[in-house]
C-alpha positions in Angstrom: -24.7 51.5 -50.5 -26.4 53.1 -47.5 -29.7 54.5 -49.0 -30.8 56.2 -45.8 -29.8 56.8 -42.2 -31.7 55.5 -39.1 -33.5 58.3 -37.4 -33.8 58.2 -33.6 -37.2 59.1 -32.2 -37.4 60.8 -28.9 -38.3 58.6 -25.9 -41.9 58.2 -25.1 -44.3 56.0 -23.2 -43.8 52.3 -24.1 -46.3 50.9 -26.5 -47.3 47.3 -27.0 -49.6 44.6 -25.5 -50.7 45.0 -21.9 -48.8 41.9 -20.8 -45.5 43.4 -22.0 -46.3 46.7 -20.3 -46.9 44.9 -17.0 -43.5 43.0 -17.3 -41.8 46.3 -18.0 -43.4 47.9 -14.9 -42.2 44.9 -12.8 -38.7 45.3 -14.1 -38.8 49.0 -13.4 -39.8 48.2 -9.8 -36.9 45.8 -9.4 -34.4 48.3 -10.7 -35.5 51.1 -8.3 -32.7 52.7 -6.3 -31.5 50.6 -3.3 -31.0 52.1 0.1 -27.3 52.8 0.6 -27.2 52.3 4.3 -29.3 49.8 6.4 -28.7 51.8 9.6 -29.5 55.3 10.5 -26.9 57.7 11.9 -28.3 57.3 15.4 -28.1 53.5 15.2 -24.5 53.8 13.9 -23.6 56.0 16.9 -25.1 53.4 19.3 -23.2 50.6 17.7 -19.9 52.5 17.7 -17.4 51.4 20.4 -14.2 53.2 21.5 -11.2 51.6 19.8 -8.9 52.3 22.9 -10.8 49.7 25.0 -9.3 46.3 25.5 -11.2 43.0 24.9 -12.5 42.7 28.5 -13.5 46.3 28.8 -15.2 46.1 25.4 -17.1 43.0 26.5 -18.3 44.6 29.7 -19.4 47.7 27.8 -21.4 45.8 25.2 -23.0 43.6 27.9 -24.1 46.7 29.7 -25.4 49.0 27.0 -25.2 47.0 23.8 -28.0 45.6 21.8 -29.1 41.9 22.0 -27.1 40.9 18.9 -24.0 42.5 20.5 -24.6 40.7 23.8 -25.1 37.4 22.0 -21.8 38.0 20.1 -19.9 38.7 23.4 -21.3 35.6 25.1 -20.4 33.4 22.1 -16.8 34.8 22.2 -16.5 34.1 26.0 -14.2 31.0 25.6 -11.6 33.0 23.7 -11.7 35.7 26.4 -11.2 33.0 29.1 -8.1 31.7 27.2 -6.6 35.2 26.9 -7.3 36.5 30.4 -9.1 34.0 32.7 -8.9 36.0 35.9 -10.3 39.3 34.6 -12.9 37.5 32.5 -14.3 35.6 35.6 -14.1 38.7 37.7 -15.7 41.2 35.4 -17.4 39.5 32.4 -19.0 36.4 33.9 -21.1 38.4 36.5 -22.3 40.6 33.6 -23.3 37.5 31.7 -25.2 36.2 34.7 -27.1 39.5 34.8 -27.9 39.4 31.1 -29.3 35.8 31.4 -32.0 36.9 33.8 -35.0 37.3 31.5 -33.0 36.8 28.3 -34.4 35.1 25.3 -33.7 31.6 24.0 -30.9 32.7 21.7 -28.8 34.2 24.4 -29.6 31.3 26.7 -28.4 28.8 24.1 -25.2 30.8 23.4 -24.4 31.0 27.1 -24.9 27.2 27.6 -22.8 26.4 24.6 -20.0 28.8 25.7 -19.9 27.4 29.3 -19.9 23.8 27.9 -16.9 24.7 25.6 -15.0 26.1 28.5 -15.6 23.0 30.6 -14.7 20.5 27.9 -11.6 22.3 26.7 -10.1 22.3 30.2 -9.5 26.1 30.0 -10.3 26.6 33.7 -7.4 26.1 36.1 -9.1 26.5 39.5 -12.3 25.1 40.9 -13.6 28.5 41.9 -14.3 29.3 38.3 -16.1 26.0 37.8 -18.2 26.7 40.9 -19.2 30.1 39.5 -20.3 28.4 36.2 -22.2 25.7 38.3 -24.2 28.4 40.0 -25.2 29.9 36.7 -26.1 26.5 35.3 -28.3 25.5 38.3 -30.2 28.8 38.0 -31.4 28.0 34.5 -31.6 24.2 34.6 -35.4 24.3 34.9 -36.0 26.7 32.0 -39.5 26.6 30.6 -38.1 26.0 27.1 -37.2 22.3 26.6 -34.4 23.0 24.2 -32.8 25.6 26.5 -33.1 23.3 29.6 -31.6 20.4 27.7 -28.6 22.6 26.7 -28.1 23.6 30.3 -28.3 20.0 31.4 -25.5 19.0 29.1 -23.4 21.8 30.6 -24.1 20.5 34.1 -23.2 16.9 33.2 -19.9 18.2 31.8 -19.3 20.3 34.9 -19.7 17.2 37.1 -16.4 15.8 35.7 -14.5 18.9 36.7 -16.1 19.5 40.2 -14.9 17.9 43.4 -17.0 15.4 45.2 -18.1 17.6 48.1 -19.3 20.3 45.7 -21.3 17.8 43.7 -22.8 16.3 46.9 -23.8 19.7 48.3 -24.8 21.6 45.2 -26.1 18.9 42.9 -27.3 15.8 44.8 -29.0 17.5 47.7 -31.4 19.4 45.4 -31.8 16.3 43.4 -33.7 14.5 46.2 -36.2 17.3 46.1 -36.5 17.3 42.3 -37.1 13.6 42.0 -40.4 13.7 43.7 -43.6 13.2 41.7 -44.7 16.7 42.5 -42.1 18.1 40.2 -42.3 18.3 36.4 -41.5 15.5 34.0 -38.5 17.5 32.7 -37.0 17.8 36.2 -37.4 14.1 36.9 -35.7 13.1 33.6 -32.9 15.5 34.4 -32.6 13.8 37.8 -32.2 10.4 36.2 -29.3 11.6 34.0 -27.6 13.3 36.9 -27.8 10.1 38.9 -26.1 8.1 36.2 -23.3 10.7 35.7 -22.7 11.3 39.5 -22.4 7.6 40.3 -19.1 7.4 38.5 -17.6 10.0 40.9 -18.3 8.2 44.2 -17.3 4.9 45.6 -19.6 1.9 45.7 -20.7 2.4 49.3 -22.0 5.9 48.8 -23.7 4.8 45.6 -25.3 1.9 47.3 -26.6 3.8 50.3 -27.5 7.2 48.9 -28.0 7.0 45.1 -29.4 3.5 44.6 -32.7 4.2 46.7 -33.3 7.3 44.6 -32.7 5.2 41.4 -35.3 2.6 42.6 -37.9 5.3 43.1 -37.3 6.8 39.7 -37.4 3.3 38.0 -40.9 2.9 39.5 -42.2 6.3 38.3 -45.6 6.6 36.9 -44.4 8.0 33.6 -42.9 5.5 31.2 -40.4 8.0 29.9 -38.9 8.3 33.4 -38.7 4.6 33.8 -37.0 4.2 30.4 -34.5 7.0 31.2 -33.6 5.5 34.6 -33.4 2.0 33.2 -30.7 3.2 30.8 -28.7 4.8 33.6 -28.6 1.6 35.7 -25.7 0.2 33.6 -23.4 3.0 34.8 -24.5 2.5 38.4 -23.9 -1.2 38.2 -20.3 -0.7 37.1 -19.9 1.7 40.1 -21.2 -0.8 42.8 -19.4 -3.9 41.5 -20.4 -7.4 40.4 -21.8 -8.8 43.6 -24.0 -5.9 44.4 -25.2 -5.8 40.8 -26.4 -9.4 41.1 -28.2 -8.8 44.4 -29.4 -5.2 43.9 -29.8 -4.3 40.3 -30.5 -7.5 38.3 -33.8 -8.2 40.1 -34.8 -4.6 39.3 -33.9 -5.0 35.7 -35.7 -8.3 35.4 -38.8 -6.6 36.8 -38.5 -3.8 34.3 -38.1 -6.4 31.5 -41.7 -7.5 32.3 -43.1 -3.9 32.2 -46.4 -3.3 30.4 -44.8 -0.7 28.1 -42.7 -2.1 25.2 -40.2 0.8 25.4 -39.5 0.0 29.1 -39.0 -3.7 28.2 -36.7 -2.8 25.4 -34.6 -0.5 27.6 -34.3 -3.2 30.3 -33.4 -5.8 27.6 -30.6 -3.6 26.3 -29.3 -2.9 29.8 -29.2 -6.6 30.8 -27.3 -7.5 27.6 -24.8 -4.7 28.3 -24.2 -6.2 31.8 -23.8 -9.8 30.4 -20.0 -9.6 30.9 -20.6 -9.1 34.7 -22.7 -12.3 35.0 -21.3 -15.7 35.8 -22.3 -19.0 34.1 -25.2 -19.7 36.3 -26.8 -16.2 35.9 -26.4 -16.5 32.1 -28.0 -20.0 32.1 -30.9 -19.3 34.4 -31.6 -15.6 33.8 -30.3 -14.4 30.5 -30.9 -17.5 28.3 -34.7 -17.6 29.2 -34.9 -13.9 28.7 -33.4 -14.1 25.2 -35.6 -17.0 24.2 -38.7 -15.2 25.3 -37.6 -12.1 23.5 -37.1 -14.1 20.3 -40.6 -15.6 20.7 -42.1 -12.1 21.3 -40.3 -10.7 18.3 -42.2 -13.1 16.1 -45.4 -11.2 17.0 -44.2 -8.1 15.0 -42.9 -6.1 18.0 -40.8 -3.8 15.9 -38.8 -2.2 18.7 -37.8 -5.5 20.2 -36.9 -6.9 16.7 -34.7 -3.9 16.0 -32.9 -4.2 19.3 -32.6 -8.0 19.0 -31.2 -7.7 15.5 -28.6 -5.2 16.8 -27.6 -7.3 19.8 -27.9 -10.7 18.2 -24.2 -11.3 17.5 -23.2 -10.3 21.0 -25.8 -12.5 22.5 -24.8 -15.6 20.5 -21.1 -15.1 21.2 -21.6 -14.5 25.0 -24.1 -17.4 25.5 -22.4 -19.9 23.2 -21.1 -21.9 26.2 -24.5 -21.9 28.0 -26.7 -23.0 25.1 -27.7 -26.5 24.1 -27.7 -27.7 20.5 -31.4 -27.1 20.1 -31.1 -23.6 21.4 -28.2 -22.9 19.0 -30.3 -24.1 16.1 -33.3 -22.0 17.3 -31.1 -18.9 17.4 -29.6 -19.6 14.0 -33.1 -20.0 12.5 -34.1 -16.8 14.2 -31.2 -15.0 12.6 -32.1 -16.4 9.2 -35.6 -15.0 9.6 -34.3 -11.6 10.6 -32.1 -11.5 7.4 -35.2 -11.6 5.2 -37.4 -9.3 7.3 -39.5 -7.0 5.2 -38.7 -8.6 1.9 -41.6 -9.3 -0.5 -41.2 -13.0 0.0 -42.1 -12.7 3.7 -45.7 -13.0 4.9 -45.5 -10.5 7.8 -45.1 -7.0 6.3 -43.4 -4.3 8.4 -42.5 -0.7 8.0 -39.9 -0.3 5.2 -37.6 1.7 7.4 -37.7 -0.6 10.3 -37.2 -3.8 8.2 -34.3 -2.2 6.4 -32.7 -1.3 9.7 -33.1 -4.9 10.9 -31.4 -6.3 7.8 -28.6 -3.8 8.2 -28.1 -4.9 11.8 -27.9 -8.5 10.5 -25.1 -7.4 8.2 -23.4 -5.9 11.2 -23.6 -9.2 13.1 -22.5 -11.4 10.3 -18.9 -11.9 11.5 -20.1 -12.9 15.0 -22.6 -15.4 13.5 -19.9 -16.9 11.3 -17.8 -17.5 14.5 -20.9 -18.8 16.3 -21.7 -21.6 13.8 -18.0 -22.5 13.1 -16.6 -21.5 9.7 -16.7 -25.1 8.5 -20.5 -25.0 8.6 -20.7 -21.6 6.9 -21.8 -23.0 3.5 -24.9 -24.7 4.8 -25.9 -22.4 7.8 -24.9 -18.8 6.9 -24.1 -18.7 3.2 -27.8 -18.5 2.0 -28.5 -15.5 4.2 -25.1 -14.0 3.4 -25.8 -14.3 -0.4 -29.3 -12.8 0.1 -27.9 -9.8 1.9 -25.3 -9.2 -0.8 -28.1 -9.1 -3.4 -30.6 -7.2 -1.2 -32.8 -4.6 -3.1 -31.9 -1.9 -0.6 -28.6 0.0 -1.2 -28.1 0.5 2.6 -28.2 -3.2 3.2 -25.7 -4.0 0.5 -23.5 -1.2 1.8 -23.6 -2.7 5.3 -22.7 -6.2 4.1 -19.8 -4.7 2.0 -18.5 -3.0 5.1 -18.2 -6.3 7.0 -17.1 -8.5 4.0 -13.4 -8.5 5.0 -14.2 -9.8 8.5 -16.2 -12.7 7.1 -13.3 -13.5 4.7 -10.9 -13.5 7.6 -13.0 -16.0 9.5 -13.5 -18.3 6.5 -9.7 -18.9 6.1 -9.2 -21.7 3.6 -12.9 -21.8 2.6 -12.7 -18.2 1.2 -13.6 -19.5 -2.3 -17.2 -20.0 -1.3 -17.8 -16.2 -1.2 -16.2 -15.5 -4.6 -19.6 -15.0 -6.3 -20.7 -12.5 -3.6 -17.4 -10.6 -4.0 -18.1 -10.2 -7.7 -21.6 -9.1 -7.0 -20.4 -6.3 -4.7 -17.6 -5.2 -7.1 -20.1 -5.0 -10.0 -22.8 -3.3 -7.9 -24.5 -0.3 -9.6 -24.5 1.8 -6.4 -21.2 3.7 -5.7 -22.1 3.7 -2.0 -21.6 -0.1 -2.0 -18.2 0.2 -3.7 -17.2 2.9 -1.3 -17.9 0.6 1.7 -16.1 -2.3 0.0 -13.0 -0.1 -0.8 -12.4 0.7 2.8 -10.8 -2.8 3.4 -10.4 -4.1 -0.2 -6.7 -4.6 0.2 -7.2 -6.9 3.2 -10.0 -8.8 1.3 -7.9 -9.3 -1.9 -4.9 -10.4 0.1 -6.9 -13.0 1.8 -8.7 -14.1 -1.3 -5.6 -14.3 -3.5 -3.3 -15.8 -1.0 -5.6 -18.5 0.4 -7.8 -19.1 -2.6 -5.6 -21.6 -4.5 -8.8 -22.8 -6.3 -9.1 -19.5 -8.1 -6.7 -20.5 -10.8 -7.9 -24.1 -11.0 -11.5 -23.0 -11.3 -10.7 -20.1 -13.8 -12.1 -17.6 -11.3 -9.1 -15.3 -11.3 -9.9 -13.7 -14.7 -13.4 -13.0 -13.5 -12.1 -11.3 -10.4 -9.6 -9.2 -12.4 -12.4 -8.2 -14.9 -14.6 -7.2 -12.0 -11.8 -5.0 -10.5 -11.3 -3.3 -13.8 -15.0 -2.7 -14.4 -15.3 -1.2 -10.9 -12.4 1.2 -11.6 -14.0 2.3 -14.9 -17.4 2.8 -13.2 -15.9 4.9 -10.5 -13.6 6.8 -12.9 -16.6 7.8 -15.1 -18.4 9.3 -12.1 -17.8 12.5 -10.2 -16.7 10.7 -7.0 -13.0 11.5 -7.3 -12.4 10.8 -3.6 -13.7 7.2 -4.2 -11.5 6.9 -7.3 -8.5 8.0 -5.2 -9.3 5.4 -2.5 -9.8 2.7 -5.1 -6.4 3.4 -6.8 -4.7 3.3 -3.3 -6.2 -0.1 -2.6 -5.2 -1.5 -6.0 -1.6 -1.0 -5.1 -1.7 -4.2 -3.1 -2.0 -6.2 -6.3 1.8 -5.7 -6.9 2.3 -8.2 -4.0 -0.5 -10.6 -4.9 -0.5 -11.0 -8.7 2.3 -12.4 -11.0 4.2 -9.6 -12.7 3.2 -10.7 -16.2 -0.5 -10.7 -15.4 -0.3 -7.4 -13.5 1.6 -5.8 -16.4 -0.9 -6.9 -19.0 -4.1 -6.0 -17.0 -3.5 -3.1 -14.7 -0.3 -1.2 -15.5 -1.5 0.1 -18.8 -4.8 1.3 -17.2 -3.1 3.0 -14.3 -0.8 4.8 -16.8 -3.8 6.0 -18.8 -5.3 7.4 -15.6 -2.0 9.1 -14.8 -1.9 10.8 -18.2 -5.6 11.6 -18.9 -7.4 12.2 -15.6 -7.9 15.8 -14.7 -8.2 15.6 -10.9 -4.8 16.2 -9.2 -5.3 13.9 -6.2 -6.3 11.0 -8.5 -3.3 11.6 -10.7 -0.9 11.5 -7.7 -2.5 8.3 -6.4 -2.2 6.8 -9.9 1.5 7.8 -9.9 2.0 6.2 -6.6 0.3 3.0 -7.7 2.3 2.9 -11.0 5.6 3.4 -9.1 4.6 0.5 -6.8 3.9 -1.7 -9.7 7.3 -0.7 -11.2 9.1 -1.5 -8.0 7.8 -5.0 -7.5 7.9 -6.0 -11.2 10.4 -8.9 -11.6 10.9 -8.8 -15.4 13.6 -6.6 -16.6 12.0 -6.0 -20.0 8.7 -4.9 -18.5 10.5 -2.6 -16.0 12.5 -1.0 -18.8 9.3 -0.6 -20.8 7.5 1.1 -17.9 10.4 3.4 -17.3 10.6 4.4 -20.9 6.9 5.2 -21.0 7.4 7.5 -18.0 10.3 9.3 -19.7 8.8 9.5 -23.2 5.2 10.3 -22.4 5.7 12.4 -19.3 9.2 13.9 -19.0 9.5 14.4 -22.7 5.8 14.8 -23.4 4.4 17.6 -25.6 2.0 18.8 -23.0 3.4 20.8 -20.1 0.7 19.1 -17.9 2.4 15.7 -18.5 5.8 17.2 -17.6 4.4 18.5 -14.4 3.0 15.1 -13.6 6.5 13.6 -14.2 7.8 15.9 -11.4 5.0 14.6 -9.2 6.1 11.1 -10.1 9.6 12.0 -9.0 8.4 13.3 -5.7 6.6 10.0 -5.1 9.5 7.9 -6.4 11.8 9.4 -3.7 9.5 7.8 -1.1 9.1 4.4 -2.8 12.5 3.7 -4.4 16.0 3.8 -2.9 18.3 6.7 -3.6 20.5 4.6 -5.9 17.6 3.6 -8.1 16.1 7.1 -8.1 19.4 8.7 -9.0 19.9 6.2 -11.8 16.5 6.6 -13.5 14.7 9.7 -12.4 17.2 12.4 -11.5 18.7 13.3 -14.9 15.3 13.5 -16.7 14.0 15.7 -13.9 17.0 18.1 -14.1 16.7 18.3 -17.8 13.4 20.1 -17.3 15.4 23.2 -16.4 15.3 24.0 -20.1 11.5 23.7 -20.2 9.8 26.6 -22.0 6.8 26.7 -19.6 7.4 28.6 -16.4 5.1 26.4 -14.3 7.3 23.4 -15.0 10.4 25.3 -14.0 8.7 26.6 -10.9 7.7 23.0 -9.9 11.3 21.9 -10.5 12.6 24.6 -8.2 10.2 23.3 -5.5 11.5 19.8 -6.0 15.3 20.6 -5.9 15.7 20.2 -2.1 14.2 16.7 -2.3 16.4 15.9 -5.2 19.4 17.2 -3.3 18.6 15.0 -0.2 18.8 11.9 -2.4 22.6 12.5 -3.1 25.5 11.3 -1.1 29.1 12.2 -1.5 31.5 11.1 -2.8 29.5 8.5 -4.8 27.1 11.1 -6.3 29.7 13.8 -7.1 28.8 14.0 -10.8 25.1 14.2 -10.1 25.7 16.9 -7.5 27.6 18.9 -10.1 24.7 18.6 -12.5 22.2 19.7 -9.8 24.5 22.7 -9.0 24.6 23.6 -12.7 20.8 23.5 -12.8 20.7 25.9 -9.8 23.2 28.2 -11.4 21.3 28.2 -14.7 18.2 29.2 -12.8 20.0 32.0 -11.0 21.7 33.4 -14.1 19.2 33.0 -16.9 15.7 32.8 -15.4 13.4 35.7 -16.3 10.1 34.8 -14.8 9.7 36.6 -11.5 7.8 33.8 -9.7 10.5 31.3 -10.7 13.2 33.7 -9.6 11.6 34.1 -6.2 11.2 30.4 -5.8 14.8 29.6 -6.7 16.1 32.1 -4.2 13.9 30.5 -1.5 15.2 27.1 -2.7 18.8 28.1 -2.5 18.3 29.0 1.2 16.7 25.7 1.8 19.5 23.9 0.1 22.0 25.7 2.3 20.0 24.7 5.4 19.8 21.1 4.1 23.6 21.0 3.7 24.5 22.6 7.0 21.8 21.9 9.6 20.5 18.5 8.8 20.3 16.5 12.1 22.5 13.4 12.2 19.9 11.2 13.8 17.5 12.0 11.0 20.0 11.2 8.4 20.7 8.0 10.2 17.0 7.0 10.1 16.8 8.0 6.4 19.9 6.0 5.6 18.6 2.9 7.4 15.3 3.1 5.5 17.2 3.7 2.2 19.4 0.7 2.9 16.4 -1.4 3.5 14.9 -0.3 0.1 18.2 -0.9 -1.7 18.5 -4.3 -0.2 15.0 -5.2 -1.4 15.8 -3.9 -4.9 19.1 -5.9 -5.0 17.1 -9.1 -4.1 14.7 -8.3 -7.0 17.7 -7.8 -9.3 19.3 -11.0 -8.2 16.1 -12.8 -8.9 16.0 -11.3 -12.4 19.7 -12.2 -13.0 19.0 -15.7 -11.8 16.1 -16.1 -14.2 18.3 -14.8 -17.0 21.2 -17.1 -16.1 18.9 -20.1 -16.0 17.7 -19.2 -19.5 21.3 -18.7 -20.6 22.3 -22.0 -19.1 19.6 -23.8 -21.1 20.8 -22.2 -24.3 24.5 -23.1 -23.4 23.4 -26.7 -22.9 21.8 -26.7 -26.3 25.0 -25.3 -27.9 27.1 -27.9 -26.1 25.0 -30.6 -27.6 25.6 -29.2 -31.1 29.3 -29.0 -30.3 29.4 -32.6 -29.3 27.6 -33.6 -32.5 30.2 -31.7 -34.5 33.0 -33.4 -32.6 31.6 -36.8 -33.4 31.5 -35.9 -37.1 35.1 -34.7 -36.9 36.2 -38.0 -35.3 34.6 -40.0 -38.1 36.4 -37.8 -40.6 39.7 -38.6 -38.8 39.1 -42.3 -39.1 38.4 -41.9 -42.8 41.6 -39.9 -43.3 43.7 -42.7 -41.6 42.3 -45.3 -43.9 42.9 -43.2 -47.1 46.3 -41.6 -47.2 45.4 -39.3 -50.1 43.1 -37.0 -48.1 44.0 -33.4 -47.7 42.6 -30.5 -45.5 42.9 -26.7 -45.3 43.1 -26.2 -41.5 46.2 -26.9 -39.3 44.6 -29.8 -37.4 43.6 -31.7 -40.6 47.1 -31.2 -42.0 48.6 -32.8 -38.9 46.1 -35.7 -39.2 47.1 -36.3 -42.8 50.8 -36.4 -41.8 50.0 -38.8 -39.0 48.2 -41.2 -41.5 51.2 -41.0 -43.9 53.6 -41.8 -41.1 51.6 -44.8 -40.1 51.5 -46.0 -43.8 55.4 -45.7 -43.9 55.8 -47.7 -40.7 53.4 -50.4 -41.8 55.1 -50.8 -45.3 58.8 -50.2 -44.8 60.0 -52.1 -47.9 58.2 -49.9 -50.4 60.7 -47.3 -51.5 58.6 -45.4 -54.0 56.1 -44.1 -51.6 58.9 -43.1 -49.3 60.8 -41.3 -52.0 57.6 -39.7 -53.2 56.8 -38.5 -49.7 60.3 -37.3 -48.9 60.0 -33.7 -50.0 56.8 -33.4 -48.0 58.4 -34.8 -44.8 61.4 -32.5 -45.1 59.1 -29.6 -45.5 57.2 -30.6 -42.5 60.4 -31.1 -40.5 61.6 -27.6 -41.3 58.1 -26.3 -40.3 58.0 -28.1 -37.1 61.2 -26.6 -35.9 59.7 -23.1 -35.9 57.3 -21.3 -33.7 54.3 -21.4 -36.1 52.5 -24.1 -34.3 49.3 -23.2 -32.3 49.4 -23.0 -28.5 47.1 -26.0 -28.1 49.4 -28.2 -30.2 52.5 -27.2 -28.2 51.2 -27.7 -24.7 52.5 -31.3 -24.3 55.6 -31.4 -26.6 58.1 -31.5 -23.7 56.3 -34.2 -21.8 56.4 -36.7 -24.6 59.5 -35.9 -26.5 61.8 -38.3 -24.6 59.2 -41.1 -25.0 59.2 -40.7 -28.7 62.9 -40.8 -29.0 63.1 -44.0 -26.9 60.4 -45.7 -29.0 62.1 -44.8 -32.3 65.6 -45.8 -31.3 64.5 -49.4 -30.9 63.2 -49.7 -34.4 65.1 -52.3 -36.7 67.2 -50.9 -39.6 65.7 -52.2 -42.8 66.9 -49.5 -45.2 70.3 -48.0 -46.1 71.9 -45.6 -43.7 71.0 -42.3 -45.5 67.4 -43.2 -46.2 67.0 -44.9 -42.9 68.1 -41.8 -40.9 65.7 -39.6 -42.9 62.8 -42.0 -42.4 63.6 -42.5 -38.8 63.5 -38.8 -38.3 60.3 -38.5 -40.2 58.6 -41.3 -38.3 59.8 -39.7 -35.1 58.2 -36.4 -36.0 55.0 -38.1 -37.2 54.6 -40.1 -34.0 55.2 -36.9 -32.0 52.5 -35.2 -34.0 50.1 -38.1 -33.5 50.6 -38.0 -29.7 50.3 -34.3 -29.7 46.9 -34.5 -31.5 45.8 -37.2 -29.1 46.7 -35.1 -26.1 45.2 -32.0 -27.8 41.9 -33.9 -28.1 42.1 -34.9 -24.4 42.9 -31.3 -23.4 40.0 -30.1 -25.4 37.7 -32.5 -23.6 39.1 -31.4 -20.3 38.5 -27.7 -21.3 34.9 -28.6 -22.3 34.3 -30.2 -18.9 35.8 -27.2 -17.1 33.6 -24.9 -19.2 30.5 -26.9 -18.3 31.5 -26.7 -14.6 32.0 -22.9 -14.9 28.5 -22.5 -16.5 26.9 -24.5 -13.6 28.7 -22.3 -11.1 27.5 -19.2 -13.0 23.9 -20.2 -12.5 24.4 -20.0 -8.7 26.3 -16.7 -8.7 27.0 -14.6 -11.8 29.7 -12.5 -10.2 31.7 -15.5 -9.1 31.4 -16.8 -12.6 32.9 -13.6 -14.0 35.8 -13.8 -11.5 36.4 -17.4 -12.2 36.4 -16.6 -15.9 39.1 -14.0 -15.4 41.1 -16.4 -13.3 40.7 -19.0 -16.0 42.0 -16.6 -18.6 45.0 -15.7 -16.5 45.7 -19.4 -16.1 45.5 -20.0 -19.8 47.8 -17.0 -20.3 50.4 -18.6 -18.0 49.9 -21.9 -19.8 50.6 -20.2 -23.1 53.8 -18.8 -21.7 54.9 -22.3 -20.5 53.9 -23.7 -23.9 56.0 -21.1 -25.7 59.0 -21.9 -23.5 58.5 -25.6 -24.2 58.4 -25.0 -27.9 61.6 -23.0 -27.7 63.3 -26.0 -25.9 61.8 -28.4 -28.4 63.0 -26.3 -31.4 66.5 -26.2 -29.8 66.6 -30.0 -29.4 65.4 -30.4 -33.0 68.3 -28.1 -34.2 70.8 -30.2 -32.3 69.3 -33.3 -33.9 69.5 -31.7 -37.3 73.2 -30.9 -36.7 73.9 -34.5 -35.6 72.1 -35.7 -38.8 74.3 -33.5 -41.0 77.4 -34.8 -39.2 76.2 -38.4 -39.8 75.7 -37.6 -43.5 79.3 -36.3 -43.8 80.7 -39.3 -42.0 78.7 -41.7 -44.2 80.0 -39.9 -47.3 83.6 -40.1 -46.1 83.2 -43.9 -45.4 81.7 -44.4 -48.9 84.6 -42.6 -50.4 
């Protein structure tokens, strides 16, 4: 089987092609031994610090003899030292830092500027002496030769101005500023002076700003360098707010208008932005005579492809139109509207003047930002003819950033349109079906507001069959996001879709969205998405108004999640329970969720039992005694089972922790918190009761319709029975099996006897039957409905029969009189029974109408009606007993008459 063994040759030099040998040599070079330590023993001794030193002493030691990396580390850690021990830090560490900064490199300079800025912004310093010490350090390094370092120290100085007193600022900052603003100083120093002027003007009153700071600002705004003029022009806005409206009109507006005509476009742009920012401080005359001509000239200049002016104009366009709406003529409004339409297509291939792609895209994005202001400017009633073409073009723009910008402002446009919201239905579908997820992300930020406005005001959606298109677009957007890796966007989308429970009919929502949300809940692998899907599904379940659909949704939760084969689904059911405690009332949660959750104590997977242990305090907080005593016993049994039978160590540790939390929950729960929870729970329960009443009302309406249908059938059967009665009266030979038909046959025979008294044969032939009926009528075998009116009409029948003429012999006459008396009594009883039946039917109809208003009152009235009928039965039974007694007395009298007649005949 093994013909030979493999012999191992001793290792030798590698053989093969030269390329392989070169690769082997490179690998050997890579695998050479690596140096174990990057520092020598001497370097380690230099970096070693005594462990007995505290933080301040260690910082002083490292700043004194440490290396540069150690000094940078100490300076970066300076804010934490100030928080721990501010007095010792400023007394011992900060002077050392100031010494280290003299001649230090850019890295340490930036670290120091950042640390001092953090100390000033976090309000760590409690006394102004510490701020003053920082100010001295900042002023020493403000004019550093490195531009990045000097800018960092300038930011620290501007932050220190907010924390310093006025006198310190005036002496230490503003006095050197007069010297630095001269032309002999560097450009960097003059730019710093402009920013310091703008920041310091907010600390002083208007008089000091006007006398001391404004002349310095004028000189800087007339600097030979355009950068200085631009920087000073941007600081004039803060100075204008410091000196007030009147001084701004007389002192600063002429200066800004002069800068607006500067030869440099950057200066003109800065002046233009500053003037627009101060528009709220101008009165109507200034706006009409100063600002309107400036805006019109800027619009004319922008047509000459001045990109900077066009970008600024596109950003400020909505603010300009809104602020100047009362000062513009109709021609000027039309001109501005046309200018906005031109800006919306800037840079597109259809335009003649081509610009830089980045600048043109920014202009169109700015137009999207100003869309709501422009809709308000032209009046929403004219949106379709004035703004809609530009709006539609921006929604289908080739650049993703433009479509994202218009999606971000879509909800504001919808709010302004009000009843005309249906005109942007096509654009909403375009954005929902956009291929770029960035557009959907921007649209989802306010999608709930947009859908609420569209579905509540857009009555034409259903009439124009636009609602199915919108629902299809929403579903396709969810599928597109769900198939991507943007799980945060998917979570946001599901959160926004929860508003559909208030906007769509329950049947439509159940058919289109509930199944999809449940699929996401059971199949998605991202936990935040699953939890958001669970929240949305519970929201749909809460606001569904059809009992069958609610039952179906609840059964799917129990069967697919709580009793699912995968432990992952059972874990999701516990997440659903946690969310359900926030959405549903305690009553609903305890009825539908609590028992399935507690049954997971028997779950074979330890992770499920561990999750249940975590959830037990929340489940316990949903119980209230004494109403939930049985549920509390089940929960306690669940806890005992965990304590007695659990073997997994993690679950045991968790249940012990949970037991302590349950004890705290029972003993130390604040009353005011319980009161707030109870009020919120009562509100939820009230809403759920209203939903149930609506469900019962719908069901009762359907039941009432079915009862009406049955009543019609009953009336038809009554009519057929009445026709049968008339036929039985005309033909005396008819017979029936029921009790009522027997009485009707007897009534017809009595009428035939009374109408033909001379015929003896029919009487003799019917005699045995009458005697039999007489004996039966004396008993209690009659029905309760037949005996209800016997007493009321018994005397009437005796009076009517006593007046009948005697046409037959005494014996036969007495029997026939008695028979006719009984038959007439039965006839009247049947008539009254029929009337009583009609009356009962009417009462029954009234009760059904009452039940449509309130089901509970219907049940109570039904019970009262039954009690009344029971009492009526008792009265009828008593009446029958009296009637039977009277019949017995009459039979005795009849027997006595027979004996007397027999004696007389003898």
